[in-house]
RORONU-300071 format. One record per residue: residue in three letters; y, x, z of N, C-alpha, C in turn. Coordinates in steps of 0.05 Angstrom, whole numbers, padded with zeros to 5 digits, always signed. Each point is the difference from the previous one (the first is absolute). Layout:
# RORONU-300071
ALAYXZYXZYXZ/...
//
This chain:
# RORONU-300071
MET+00358+00763-00579-00019-00014-00017+00013-00025-00012/LEU+00000-00003-00026+00012-00022-00013-00022-00019-00011/MET+00007-00025-00001-00018-00021-00010+00012-00013-00024/ASP-00018-00009-00018+00009-00013-00024+00011-00028+00008/PHE+00023-00008-00013+00012-00025+00007-00018-00024-00007/SER-00014+00002-00022-00018-00022-00008-00023-00003+00020/CYS-00009+00022+00011-00021-00001+00020+00010-00014+00026/ILE+00025+00007+00008+00011-00012+00024+00004-00031-00005/GLU+00009-00007-00024+00004-00029-00006-00026-00015+00001/ALA-00022+00013-00009-00026-00013+00000-00010-00004+00029/LEU+00006+00020+00018-00008-00002+00027+00016-00021+00016/LEU+00026-00001-00006+00017-00020+00014-00005-00028-00009/ASP-00006-00004-00026-00005-00027-00011+00024-00018+00005/LEU+00023+00009-00008+00025-00015+00001+00012-00002-00028/PRO-00009-00020-00015+00009-00001-00029+00030-00005-00003/GLU+00014-00009+00020+00028-00005-00003+00017+00026+00000/PHE-00012+00022+00011+00015+00024+00004-00013+00023-00016/ARG+00017+00020-00005-00010+00025-00012+00009+00023+00018/VAL-00017+00021+00000+00006+00024+00017+00020+00018-00014/ILE+00020+00007+00014+00021+00018-00011-00001+00028+00013/ASN-00012+00001+00024-00001+00026+00013-00019-00002+00024/HIS-00009+00022+00010-00015+00001+00025+00003+00027+00013/VAL+00000+00000+00027+00004+00024+00016-00021+00001+00021/ILE-00016+00022+00000-00022+00003+00019+00011+00017+00024/ARG+00003-00013+00022+00010+00013+00024-00024+00006+00019/PRO+00004+00018+00020-00023+00006+00017-00011-00024+00015/GLN+00017-00019+00008-00009-00023+00016+00002-00026-00016/GLN+00008+00000-00025+00005-00025-00014+00001+00004-00030/LEU-00008-00020-00015+00003+00000-00029+00021-00021-00008/ASP+00022+00010-00012+00021-00018-00009-00004-00006-00030/ILE+00000-00025-00007-00003-00009-00028+00024-00017-00007/HIS+00015+00008-00020+00024-00013-00009-00007-00019-00023/LEU+00008-00025+00002-00006-00020-00019+00025-00013-00011/ALA-00001-00010-00024+00021-00016-00012-00012-00022-00017/ARG+00015-00022-00002-00010-00022-00016-00002+00007-00030/ARG-00020-00011-00013-00004+00006-00028+00022-00012-00018/GLU+00009-00024+00009+00021-00013-00015+00027+00013+00004/HIS+00015+00004-00022+00026+00013+00002+00023-00020+00001/THR-00006-00025-00001+00021-00021+00001-00009-00022+00019/ILE+00020-00015+00009-00006-00024+00016+00018-00023-00010/VAL-00007-00024+00009+00015-00024-00008+00018-00007+00024/CYS+00026-00004-00006+00019-00007+00021-00008-00028+00011/PRO-00003-00002+00026-00007-00027+00012+00022-00020-00002/ARG+00025+00008-00006+00022-00020-00001+00004-00010-00028/CYS+00002+00018-00019+00007-00009-00027-00023+00004-00020/ALA-00023+00010+00009-00024+00004-00017+00005+00019-00023/THR+00018+00019+00004+00005+00021-00020-00017+00024+00005/CYS-00010+00012-00021-00016+00025+00002+00018+00023+00008/CYS-00006+00013+00022+00016+00022+00010-00015+00027-00005/SER+00014+00019-00011-00013+00026-00005+00016+00024+00011/ARG+00025-00004+00007+00017+00022+00011-00004+00003+00030/VAL-00009+00023+00008-00006+00006+00028+00026+00009+00014/LYS+00007-00014+00022+00024+00007+00015-00006+00020+00023/GLU-00022-00005+00015-00008+00018+00021-00030-00004+00006/SER-00011+00017+00017-00029-00002+00008-00003+00008+00029/ARG-00023-00008+00010-00007+00008+00028-00030+00002+00002/THR-00010+00013+00021-00029+00003+00004-00008-00017+00024/ARG-00025-00008-00002-00012-00016+00022-00028+00010+00005/GLY-00007+00006+00025-00025+00012+00008-00020-00021+00009/ILE-00025+00002-00010-00022-00019+00007-00025+00017+00005/ARG-00013-00005+00022-00025+00014+00007-00023-00011-00016/ASP-00019+00018-00009-00023-00009-00015-00025+00015+00010/LEU-00023-00006-00011-00025+00013+00008+00001+00030-00005/PRO-00014+00016+00016+00001+00029-00004-00012+00009-00027/MET+00009+00023-00009-00009+00012-00024+00000+00030+00004/LEU-00021+00014-00010-00003+00029+00004+00000+00007+00030/GLU-00011-00018+00017-00002+00004+00028+00027+00002+00014/ARG+00020-00012-00012+00027-00001+00011+00011-00028+00000/PRO+00016-00008+00020+00013-00026-00001+00019-00001-00025/VAL+00002-00024-00011+00015-00003-00025+00025-00017+00006/MET+00023+00009-00009+00025-00015+00001+00009-00005-00029/LEU+00002-00026-00007+00010-00008-00026+00030-00003+00001/TRP+00014+00015-00017+00029-00002-00001+00008-00015-00026/LEU+00009-00025+00004+00008-00017-00022+00029+00005-00007/HIS+00005+00007-00025+00028+00005-00009+00010-00026-00012/LEU+00015-00015+00015+00010-00026-00008+00029+00003-00011/ARG+00005-00013-00022+00026+00004-00014+00016-00026+00003/ARG+00027+00004+00000+00018-00022-00001+00015+00000-00027/PHE-00001-00023-00013+00010-00002-00027+00028-00013+00000/ALA+00015+00005-00020+00026-00012-00004-00002-00021-00023/CYS+00005-00025+00006-00001-00021-00020+00025+00000-00017/GLN-00003-00001-00026+00023+00001-00018+00013-00027-00003/ALA-00014-00022+00007+00011-00027-00004+00013-00011+00025/CYS-00006+00010+00023+00012-00010+00025+00003+00023+00019/PRO+00016-00004+00021+00004+00023+00019-00023+00005+00019/HIS-00023-00014-00003-00022+00004+00019-00013+00027-00006/ARG-00010+00013+00022-00014+00026-00002-00028-00003+00013/PRO-00019-00009-00015-00027-00006+00011-00017+00025+00005/TRP-00014+00000+00022-00020+00021+00005-00027-00009-00012/GLU-00015+00019-00010-00027-00007-00010-00018-00005+00024/THR-00018-00019-00003-00019-00007+00022-00028+00006-00010/SER-00019+00000+00019-00028+00006-00006-00017-00025+00005/GLU-00018-00006-00018-00019-00021+00004-00024+00009+00016/THR-00005+00026+00001-00023+00011+00015+00006+00001+00030/PHE+00024+00007+00008+00007+00003+00028+00022-00019+00007/GLY+00000-00010+00025+00022-00017+00009+00025+00015+00005/GLU+00021-00014+00008+00026+00012+00003+00001+00020+00023/ARG-00013-00008+00023+00003+00017+00024-00027+00012+00008/VAL-00019+00002-00018-00026+00011+00006+00002+00031+00002/LYS-00012+00011+00021+00000+00029+00005-00028+00012-00004/TRP-00020-00016-00006-00027+00010-00005-00014-00019-00019/THR-00021+00010-00013-00015-00017-00018-00020-00017+00015/GLU-00008-00022-00011-00018-00018+00013-00028+00013+00003/ARG-00008+00017-00019-00026+00013+00002+00000+00020+00022/LEU+00022+00013+00005+00001+00019+00023-00002-00016+00026/TYR+00014-00022+00003-00001-00016+00024-00028-00010+00005/THR-00014-00010-00021-00027-00011+00004-00019+00022+00008/GLN+00002+00024-00012-00019+00021+00006+00004+00011+00029/VAL+00025+00003+00008+00006+00010+00027-00010-00020+00021/ARG+00006-00026-00004-00008-00020+00019-00031-00002+00002/THR-00014+00001-00023-00029-00001+00001-00012+00024+00014/ALA+00010+00024-00006-00010+00024+00013+00004+00000+00030/PHE+00024-00010+00009+00006+00000+00028-00018-00020+00015/LEU-00005-00024-00012-00016-00020+00013-00030+00009+00001/ARG-00007+00017-00018-00028+00010+00000-00004+00024+00018/GLY+00021+00008+00015-00003+00020+00020+00012+00027-00005/CYS+00013+00004-00023+00013+00026-00005+00024+00004+00019/PRO+00002+00023+00012+00022+00005+00020+00028-00004-00013/CYS+00018-00010+00015+00027-00006-00009+00014+00025-00009/LYS-00002+00022+00015+00014+00025-00007-00011+00012-00025/GLU-00026-00003-00004-00012+00011-00025+00010-00015-00024/LEU+00002-00026+00002+00011-00016-00022+00029+00007-00006/ALA+00016+00003+00021+00028+00007-00003+00003+00027-00014/ARG-00017+00020+00007+00001+00026-00014-00009-00002-00029/ARG-00021-00016-00005-00012-00001-00026+00019-00014-00020/TYR+00014-00020+00009+00017-00016-00019+00030+00005+00003/GLY+00007+00019+00017+00028+00007+00003+00016-00022+00014/LEU-00011-00013+00020+00013-00021+00014+00003+00008+00029/SER+00013-00017+00015+00001+00003+00029-00021-00017+00013/ALA-00008+00008+00025-00020-00016+00014+00010-00028+00005/ARG+00025-00003+00006+00012-00027+00004-00002-00017-00024/THR+00003+00012-00024-00002-00016-00025-00029-00010-00004/VAL-00020+00017+00007-00028-00009-00003-00005-00024+00018/LEU+00009+00001+00025-00004-00022+00019+00015-00025-00010/ARG+00024+00004-00010+00015-00023-00009-00013-00014-00024/TRP-00010+00016-00019-00013-00012-00023-00025-00015+00008/THR-00015+00012+00019-00026-00012+00008+00003-00025+00015/PHE+00019-00001+00019+00001-00023+00018+00023-00019-00005/GLU+00024+00010-00001+00023-00017-00001+00002-00015-00027/ARG-00003+00015-00023+00003-00013-00026-00023-00019-00005/SER-00024+00005+00011-00023-00017-00004-00002-00021+00022/ARG+00022-00006+00014+00002-00020+00021-00017+00007+00024/GLY-00007+00025+00003-00016+00008+00024+00015-00005+00025/GLY-00012-00014+00019+00013-00006+00025+00016-00026+00000/ARG+00006-00011-00023+00016-00024-00002-00018-00024-00007/PRO-00002-00020+00017-00018-00023-00006+00010-00016-00024/ARG-00019-00011-00014+00006-00018-00023+00002-00029+00010/LYS+00007-00017-00018+00004-00028+00008-00027-00014+00001/LEU-00002-00021+00017-00024-00016+00001-00004-00014-00027/SER-00025-00005-00007-00006-00013-00025-00015-00027+00006/ARG-00008-00013-00021-00014-00026+00003-00027+00003+00013/VAL-00014+00022-00007-00027+00005+00011+00000+00028+00013/ILE-00005+00001+00026-00001+00025+00014-00027+00003+00014/GLY-00007+00025+00005-00025+00006+00014+00006+00017+00024/LEU-00014-00004+00022+00004+00015+00024-00027+00013+00008/ASP+00002+00025+00009-00024+00014+00010+00009+00022+00019/GLU-00017+00009+00016+00006+00022+00019-00011+00026-00010/TYR+00013+00022+00008-00011+00026-00005+00004+00017+00025/ALA-00017+00019+00003+00000+00016+00025+00020+00023-00002/ARG+00019+00001+00019+00017+00023+00003-00016+00024+00010/ARG-00017-00006+00019-00019+00019+00011-00026-00015+00006/LYS-00021+00007-00013-00025-00015+00000-00009-00005+00028/GLY-00004-00026+00006-00010-00008+00026+00021-00001+00022/HIS+00026+00005-00007+00020+00001+00021+00023-00021-00006/ARG+00014+00004-00023+00023-00016-00006-00002-00009-00029/SER+00012-00024-00005-00001-00011-00028+00028-00009-00007/ASN+00005+00000-00027+00024-00011-00011-00007-00023-00019/THR+00020-00014-00010-00004-00023-00018+00012+00007-00027/LEU-00014-00006-00021+00009+00004-00027+00003-00028-00014/SER+00023-00005-00012+00004-00024-00015+00003+00007-00030/VAL-00013-00016-00017-00002+00007-00028+00008-00024-00017/ASP+00014+00005-00022+00005-00020-00020-00025-00002-00018/VAL-00016-00021+00004-00025-00002-00014+00003-00003-00030/GLU+00020-00016-00009+00004-00005-00028+00010+00025-00015/GLN+00019+00015+00012+00011+00024-00013-00017+00025+00006/GLY-00017-00001+00020-00016+00024+00007+00016+00022+00012/GLN+00020-00006+00017+00016+00020+00012+00002-00005+00030/PRO+00002+00021+00017+00004-00005+00028+00028-00010+00006/ILE+00003-00018+00019+00026-00010+00008+00012+00016+00022/ALA-00015+00004+00021+00009+00016+00023-00023+00006+00018/THR+00004+00019+00018-00019+00006+00021+00015-00003+00027/LEU-00014-00012+00019+00013-00003+00026-00018+00010+00022/LYS+00012+00011+00021-00015+00012+00021-00012-00021+00018/GLY-00026+00003+00005-00015-00019+00017-00013-00022-00017/ARG-00018-00014+00013-00014-00022-00013-00002-00025+00018/ARG+00016-00001+00021-00001-00022+00018+00015-00024-00012/THR-00006-00024+00011+00012-00024-00011+00030+00001+00001/GLU+00011+00009+00023+00029+00000+00003+00013+00020-00019/ASP-00014+00022-00007+00010+00020-00019+00003-00012-00028/VAL-00020-00015-00008+00000-00012-00027+00021-00022-00001/ILE+00002-00016+00021+00020-00022+00001+00028+00011-00001/ALA+00005+00022+00015+00027+00012+00000+00007+00011-00027/TRP-00019+00012-00014+00005+00011-00026+00006-00022-00021/CYS-00016-00022+00001+00004-00022-00018+00027-00013+00004/ASN+00007-00004+00026+00026-00013+00006+00024+00018-00007/SER-00005+00026-00002+00022+00018-00008+00007-00002-00029/ARG-00018-00012-00017+00006-00003-00028+00018-00024-00005/PRO+00016+00000-00021+00018-00022-00006-00015-00027-00003/GLN+00013-00021+00006-00013-00027-00001-00008-00007-00028/ASP+00015+00008-00021-00007-00007-00027-00026+00015-00009/GLU-00004+00024+00011-00026+00014-00006-00023-00014+00014/ARG+00003-00009+00025-00022-00013+00014-00006-00027-00013/ASP+00020-00014-00012-00005-00026-00011-00017+00002-00026/GLN+00001+00023-00014-00014+00001-00025-00030+00008+00004/VAL-00008+00008+00024-00028+00007+00005-00017-00025-00001/ALA-00020+00000-00018-00018-00023-00004-00028+00006+00009/VAL-00009+00025-00002-00027+00008+00007+00000+00026+00015/VAL-00015+00001+00022-00004+00025+00015-00030+00005+00002/VAL-00009+00022-00013-00028+00006-00001-00007+00019+00023/LEU-00020-00008+00017-00007+00015+00023-00030+00002+00002/ASP-00009+00017+00019-00028-00002+00009-00001-00019+00023/ARG-00021+00001+00016-00003-00019+00022+00013+00011+00026/SER+00023+00011-00003+00014+00011+00024+00015-00022+00015/LYS-00007-00005+00025+00013-00020+00016+00029+00008+00006/THR+00005+00026+00002+00028+00009+00005+00018-00008-00023/TYR-00008+00007-00024+00017-00006-00024+00001-00030-00005/PHE-00022-00014+00005+00000-00029-00004+00020-00014+00018/ALA+00001+00009+00025+00019-00013+00019+00029+00006-00009/ALA+00005+00025-00009+00027+00007-00009+00008-00016-00025/ILE-00018-00002-00019+00007-00014-00025+00003-00030+00005/GLN-00016-00011+00018+00002-00028+00007+00027-00006+00014/GLU+00009+00019+00016+00026-00003+00014+00023+00001-00019/VAL-00001+00017-00020+00023+00005-00018-00001-00019-00024/PHE-00023-00002-00014-00001-00014-00025-00015-00027+00002/GLY-00012-00006+00023-00015-00025+00002-00030+00006-00006/ASP-00016-00021+00000-00029+00002-00003-00009-00007-00028/ARG+00017+00000-00020-00008-00007-00027+00001+00023-00020/VAL+00006+00023+00009+00002+00023-00018-00023+00020+00004/HIS-00014-00002+00021-00021+00020+00007-00024-00003-00019/VAL-00009+00021-00013-00023+00000-00018-00018+00023+00008/ILE-00026-00005+00003-00020+00021+00004-00015+00004-00026/ASP+00000+00024-00010-00012+00005-00026-00030+00001+00002/ARG-00013+00000-00023-00029-00002-00001-00014+00024+00012/PHE+00012+00024-00002-00014+00024+00009-00008-00002+00029/HIS+00019-00008+00017-00006-00001+00029-00021-00021+00007/VAL+00000-00022-00015-00019-00021+00006-00028+00008-00009/VAL-00002+00011-00025-00026+00009-00010-00010+00023+00018/LYS+00017+00017+00009-00009+00022+00017-00012-00011+00026/GLN+00011-00021+00011-00012-00012+00024-00028-00011-00006/ALA-00003-00012-00024-00027-00010-00007-00019+00022-00004/VAL+00008+00022-00013-00018+00023-00005-00007+00013+00026/ASP+00019+00001+00019-00006+00012+00027-00022-00017+00014/ALA+00000-00026-00004-00021-00016+00012-00027+00006-00013/LEU+00000+00005-00026-00025+00008-00013-00010+00027+00010/ASP+00019+00018+00004-00009+00027+00010-00012-00002+00028/GLU+00011-00018+00017-00011-00003+00027-00029-00011-00002/VAL-00004-00019-00018-00028-00010-00003-00018+00021-00011/LEU+00010+00016-00020-00017+00021-00011-00008+00021+00021/ARG+00019+00007+00018-00006+00019+00021-00021-00011+00019/SER+00001-00026+00006-00021-00012+00017-00027+00000-00013/VAL+00000-00004-00027-00025+00000-00015-00011+00029-00001/GLN+00017+00020-00004-00009+00027-00002-00014+00009+00025/LYS+00008-00010+00023-00013+00008+00025-00029-00010+00002/GLN-00006-00020-00016-00028-00011+00000-00018+00014-00021/LEU+00012+00018-00016-00015+00013-00021-00006+00029+00006/GLY-00019+00011-00016-00005+00028+00002+00022+00016-00013/GLN-00003+00027+00001+00022+00017-00010+00003-00002-00030/ASP-00022-00001-00015+00001-00002-00029+00012-00027-00009/ASP-00009-00022+00012+00010-00026-00008+00029-00003+00008/ALA+00008+00012+00022+00029-00001+00008+00018+00014-00020/LYS-00010+00023-00010+00016+00015-00020+00002-00016-00026/ALA-00023-00012-00008+00001-00016-00025+00018-00024+00003/LEU+00000-00013+00024+00018-00023+00004+00029+00009-00001/LYS+00007+00023+00010+00027+00010+00000+00009+00006-00028/LYS-00017+00011-00017+00007+00006-00028+00006-00025-00016/LEU-00014-00021+00006+00003-00025-00015+00024-00017+00008/ARG+00015+00009+00020+00022-00017+00010+00021-00005-00022/LYS+00009+00021-00013+00021-00003-00020-00009-00017-00024/ARG-00026+00003-00006-00010-00015-00023-00001-00030+00006/TRP-00006-00007+00025-00001-00028+00007+00027-00014-00001/LEU+00021+00015+00005+00027-00011-00001+00010-00005-00028/LYS-00014+00009-00020+00007-00006-00028-00004-00029-00006/SER+00014-00010-00020-00005-00027-00009-00026-00001-00016/ALA-00010-00024-00005-00026-00003-00012-00001+00011-00028/ASP+00022-00001-00016+00000+00010-00027+00002+00030-00001/GLN+00005+00014+00022+00002+00029+00001-00026+00013+00008/ARG-00020-00014+00009-00025+00012+00009-00020+00001-00022/ASN-00017+00021+00001-00021+00002-00020-00026-00013+00012/VAL-00021+00001-00015-00025-00014+00009-00011+00013+00025/ASP-00001+00026+00002-00011+00013+00024+00015-00007+00025/GLU+00027-00001-00003+00016-00007+00023-00005-00029+00009/LEU-00003-00018-00019-00006-00028+00007-00027-00003+00014/ILE-00020+00015-00010-00027-00001+00012+00002+00010+00029/ALA+00013+00024+00004+00002+00011+00027+00016-00019+00018/ARG+00021-00012-00010+00016-00018+00016-00017-00024+00009/ASP-00015-00012-00018-00017-00023+00007-00022+00007+00020/GLU-00010+00025-00002-00021+00008+00019+00012+00003+00028/TRP+00023+00012+00003+00012+00002+00026+00009-00027+00010/ARG+00009-00017-00017+00008-00027+00009-00025-00015+00011/ARG-00023+00004-00012-00024-00014+00010-00009+00012+00026/ARG+00003+00026+00004-00009+00012+00025+00018-00006+00024/PHE+00026-00003-00005+00020-00003+00021+00018-00024-00006/PRO-00007-00024+00009+00017-00023-00006+00028+00002+00011/GLN+00004+00013+00023+00027+00002+00011+00018+00016-00019/ARG-00011+00020-00013+00016+00015-00019+00007-00017-00025/ARG-00019-00016-00008+00005-00018-00023+00022-00019+00006/GLU+00001-00012+00023+00021-00019+00007+00027+00013+00000/THR+00002+00024+00012+00026+00014+00001+00009+00009-00027/LEU-00018+00010-00017+00007+00009-00026+00011-00023-00017/ASP-00014-00023+00001+00009-00023-00016+00028-00009+00009/TRP+00005+00001+00026+00026-00008+00010+00022+00019-00009/VAL-00006+00026+00001+00020+00020-00009+00007-00004-00030/GLN-00020-00004-00016+00005-00005-00028+00016-00025-00005/ASP-00005-00021+00015+00016-00025-00002+00029+00005+00008/VAL+00005+00016+00020+00027+00007+00008+00015+00014-00022/ARG-00014+00019-00013+00013+00015-00022+00006-00019-00023/LYS-00018-00019-00006+00005-00018-00022+00022-00020+00006/TRP+00005-00005+00026+00020-00020+00008+00028+00009-00010/PHE+00005+00025-00001+00027+00010-00008+00005-00003-00030/ASP-00020-00008-00015+00004-00004-00029+00009-00029-00005/ARG+00002-00016+00020+00009-00028-00004+00029-00001-00007/LYS+00008-00021-00015+00027-00003-00009+00015-00023+00014/ASP-00013-00020+00009+00013-00024+00011+00000+00002+00031/ASP+00022-00010+00011+00004+00003+00029-00018-00019+00016/LYS-00001-00025-00007-00015-00020+00015-00030+00006+00000/PRO-00013+00004-00024-00029+00007+00001-00005+00026+00015/ALA+00018+00019-00001-00004+00025+00014+00000-00005+00030/ARG+00017-00018+00010+00000-00006+00029-00028-00012+00008/GLU-00009-00018-00016-00026-00013+00007-00023+00020-00001/ALA+00001+00018-00020-00022+00020-00002+00001+00020+00023/LEU+00024+00008+00008+00002+00018+00023-00009-00013+00026/LEU+00006-00025+00003-00010-00015+00024-00031+00000+00001/LYS-00012-00004-00023-00029+00001-00002-00011+00027+00007/LEU+00013+00021-00010-00009+00027+00007+00003+00006+00030/ILE+00021-00010+00012+00003+00004+00029-00022-00016+00015/GLU-00005-00024-00010-00021-00016+00013-00028+00013-00002/ARG-00006+00011-00023-00025+00015-00003-00002+00023+00018/ALA+00021+00015+00003+00000+00024+00017-00002-00008+00029/GLY+00013-00022+00008-00001-00009+00028-00027-00010+00008/GLN-00015-00013-00019-00026-00011+00006-00022+00021-00003/SER+00006+00024-00009-00020+00020-00004-00010+00011+00027/ALA-00024+00010-00001-00012+00012+00024+00009+00029+00003/GLN+00013+00012-00021+00008+00027+00001+00027+00002+00015/GLU+00001+00017+00021+00024+00003+00015+00024+00011-00016/PRO-00005+00020-00018+00023+00009-00017+00013-00022-00016/LEU-00016-00018-00011+00011-00023-00016+00016-00019+00018/GLN-00010-00004+00024+00014-00018+00019+00028+00011+00007/ARG+00002+00026+00004+00026+00012+00006+00018-00002-00024/ARG-00010+00003-00025+00017-00002-00023+00009-00029-00004/ALA-00016-00019+00008+00009-00028-00001+00025-00004+00017/GLY+00000+00011+00024+00023-00002+00017+00025+00014-00012/THR-00005+00023-00012+00022+00015-00013+00013-00016-00023/LEU-00017-00011-00017+00010-00015-00023+00014-00026+00009/THR-00009-00011+00022+00013-00025+00010+00028+00007+00010/ARG+00003+00022+00014+00026+00007+00011+00020+00007-00022/TRP-00009+00012-00021+00018+00008-00022-00004-00018-00025/PHE-00007-00025+00004-00007-00017-00022+00024-00004-00019/ASN+00023-00008+00009+00023-00005-00017+00010+00024-00015/PRO+00003+00024+00012+00009+00023-00015-00020+00008-00022/ILE-00026-00004+00006-00021+00007-00021+00002-00020-00023/VAL+00003-00025+00005+00002-00020-00021+00025+00004-00017/ARG+00021+00010+00012+00025+00004-00016-00004+00022-00022/TYR-00021+00016+00002-00005+00019-00021-00006-00013-00026/ILE-00012-00024+00000-00007-00014-00024+00025-00006-00016/ARG+00022-00007+00014+00025-00007-00013+00017+00025-00006/ASN+00000+00019+00018+00016+00025-00003-00019+00023-00001/ARG-00008+00008-00024-00021+00020-00003+00013+00028+00001/TYR+00008+00008+00024+00010+00027+00005-00018+00014+00019/THR-00003+00026-00004-00017+00016+00018+00017+00021+00013/ASN-00011+00012+00021+00012+00021+00014-00008+00028-00010/GLY-00011+00000-00025-00010+00025-00011+00022+00021-00003/MET+00024-00009-00009+00022+00019-00003+00008+00012+00027/THR+00000-00017+00021+00007+00010+00026-00021+00020+00011/GLU-00025-00007-00004-00021+00018+00009+00001+00027-00016/GLY+00007-00002-00025+00003+00025-00016+00022+00018+00011/PHE+00022-00012+00007+00022+00015+00012-00008+00012+00027/ASN-00017-00015+00014-00010+00010+00026-00016+00026-00004/ASN-00017+00000-00020-00015+00024-00006+00018+00023-00009/LYS+00021-00006-00015+00019+00020-00009+00015+00012+00024/ILE+00006-00017+00019+00014+00009+00024-00017+00020+00016/LYS-00026-00005+00001-00018+00019+00013+00000+00026-00014/LEU+00001-00001-00027+00001+00025-00015+00026+00015+00005/ILE+00022-00014+00001+00026+00013+00005+00000+00014+00027/GLN-00010-00014+00020+00000+00012+00027-00019+00023+00002/ARG-00022+00000-00014-00018+00023+00000+00013+00024-00014/MET+00014-00005-00022+00013+00022-00014+00023+00012+00016/ALA+00013-00017+00016+00023+00010+00015-00008+00008+00029/TYR-00026+00000+00006-00009+00008+00026+00012-00017+00023/GLY+00001-00026-00005+00007-00018+00022+00025-00016-00004/LEU+00023+00012-00008+00025-00014-00003+00007-00016+00025/ARG+00004+00014+00022+00006-00013+00026+00028-00012+00001/HIS+00019+00011-00016+00027-00011+00000+00000-00026-00015/GLU+00008-00021+00013-00002-00027-00011+00018-00004-00025/HIS+00024+00011+00001+00018-00003-00023-00010+00014-00024/ASN-00011+00024+00003-00011+00015-00022-00025-00014-00011/ARG-00016-00011+00018-00023-00014-00009+00007-00024-00018/ARG+00020-00015+00009+00008-00024-00015+00012+00008-00027/LYS+00016+00020-00001+00012+00009-00025-00022+00009-00020/ARG-00019+00015+00010-00021+00011-00018-00018-00023-00010/ILE-00006-00019+00017-00017-00022-00009+00013-00017-00021/LEU+00026-00007+00004+00014-00017-00019+00005+00016-00026/ALA+00004+00026+00002+00005+00016-00024-00025+00003-00016/TRP-00023+00005+00013-00025+00005-00013-00011-00026-00012/CYS-00001-00021+00015-00012-00025-00008+00018-00016-00019/GLY+00026+00003+00002+00018-00015-00017+00004+00013-00027/ALA+00011-00015-00018+00006+00011-00027+00024+00018+00002/PRO+00001+00022-00016+00022+00018+00001+00026-00013-00012/
//
């Protein structure tokens, strides 16, 4: 079966080359290409060269066509310059000097393998070896090799096996890429990993975004001091909302079944800001506030905590947070009293968020992606394979 050359050129989309021949083999489709230009400029004397001295072929893998792997054979010519003894080879702007495959083939193979396609199936489909598929996926994309520390890093834990063992993930928050994964989450594990990095990398770290983990806090304080730790707004607001949920559960126990269901449905609406509520929601909110004063006190405090993170200046923010802690400590509600103690213990890292507005959202997103990777791979118990797949999947290709 023969194909029209113009049709092949349209499918390849390589304007620099023209098709001169093609051979359909049982296991492969060979396409022979040559440059459209018949002359080149000598790089030494800038003379136009048209006399061909010799030629050679160069093979490059490309995406399949007609359900067969494709091998592009580039016929490169060597010209004889008439003005100087130089014999220049023609070069390609589309492909590099030592490239053996197209970038689109590399991207498609890597994406398919990370999405769960078996390695042997990809090797058969694209005419590659299984070792090449693994090398493209992990080694070329820095899989398994840690990146350098950055100015802003985030730390979080992820479960190797849920409820049993955990690892630590470090992320470059500004670039949105994972730096490394390390086995374990103990303080000494994190300290040993940080001290293993070069001193110039450790010196450039200015902000470390964490949750309220005492383990990570002790490690960061040991290595970087106590001025880089920042707790983002998500974990603080979550603590405040958890206090509201505890109060709502205590109120629901005092209500009938219908009122308890209505109170549960209105929870998300109450957490909206005032300009996002409609008239009916405002009326229902005021009615419940009148019936249960303890819920009114907690809800007002939660809304004030959320508004606190919109402040811009450091000193007024400190004073406002101290007032919020004082209100919670003087409250008769036990959940608010516990939150007052929590905010007091983590006062300085929380206030540093006003000056360094970084969140751990990127780290939490990678944590969810790690869960997806382990589900797709049915566990990934081998630590080295787990680390390579995480860094290859989460990092840029």
